[in-house]
C-alpha positions in Angstrom: 4.6 45.7 21.9 2.5 43.7 19.4 0.6 46.5 18.0 4.1 48.4 17.5 5.5 45.5 15.7 2.6 45.1 13.3 2.5 48.8 12.6 6.3 48.7 12.0 5.6 45.7 9.5 3.0 47.9 7.7 5.3 50.8 7.4 7.8 48.4 6.0 5.6 46.9 3.6 4.3 50.5 2.4 8.0 51.4 1.5 9.2 48.2 0.1 6.1 46.2 -1.0 7.0 43.2 1.0 7.0 42.0 4.9 10.2 40.9 6.8 11.0 38.7 9.7 14.1 40.6 10.6 13.6 42.9 13.7 16.6 44.9 12.9 15.1 45.9 9.4 12.0 47.2 11.4 14.0 49.4 13.6 12.3 48.1 16.6 13.8 47.8 20.4 12.1 45.1 21.9 14.5 43.4 24.4 12.5 43.8 27.6 9.1 42.8 26.2 10.9 40.0 24.1 11.2 38.1 27.5 7.3 38.2 27.8 6.4 36.8 24.3 8.0 34.4 22.0 7.3 36.0 18.6 7.0 33.7 15.5 6.8 35.8 12.1 6.3 33.9 8.9 6.4 35.8 5.4 4.8 33.9 2.6 5.7 35.1 -0.9 6.6 38.5 0.4 2.9 39.6 0.6 1.5 37.7 3.4 2.7 37.9 7.1 1.6 35.4 9.9 2.2 36.6 13.5 1.8 34.4 16.6 3.0 35.7 20.1 3.2 33.0 22.6 3.5 34.0 26.2 6.5 32.6 28.4 4.2 33.1 31.3 1.2 30.8 30.6 -1.0 33.1 32.6 -1.0 35.5 29.6 -2.9 35.1 26.5 -1.4 33.6 23.1 -2.1 36.2 20.2 -2.3 35.9 16.6 -2.5 38.1 13.5 -2.1 38.1 9.8 -1.5 40.7 7.1 -2.0 40.6 3.5 -0.4 43.3 1.3 -1.0 44.4 -2.3 1.2 47.1 -3.6 0.5 50.3 -1.4 -2.2 48.7 0.6 -2.9 45.9 3.1 -5.5 44.0 4.9 -4.7 43.2 8.8 -6.6 41.0 11.0 -5.5 40.0 14.6 -7.0 39.4 18.0 -4.6 42.1 19.7 -5.5 45.3 18.0 
């Protein structure tokens, strides 16, 4: 789910040159897995994205990631890809 989310963000950025926190704009269907993680997305100045996935069940790992975009390219760093 997290990989799909970041891939959707990257596709969105390539089309619009900015990231979004609106899941509807990303055309993702996450209802079942949304219950496993609480997803926090923060967009900074349109070209930087911070993601934190906190598990509802504390036996799962917390994941973090960040993406930085510039025109039609981006750099992505995470501990879940």
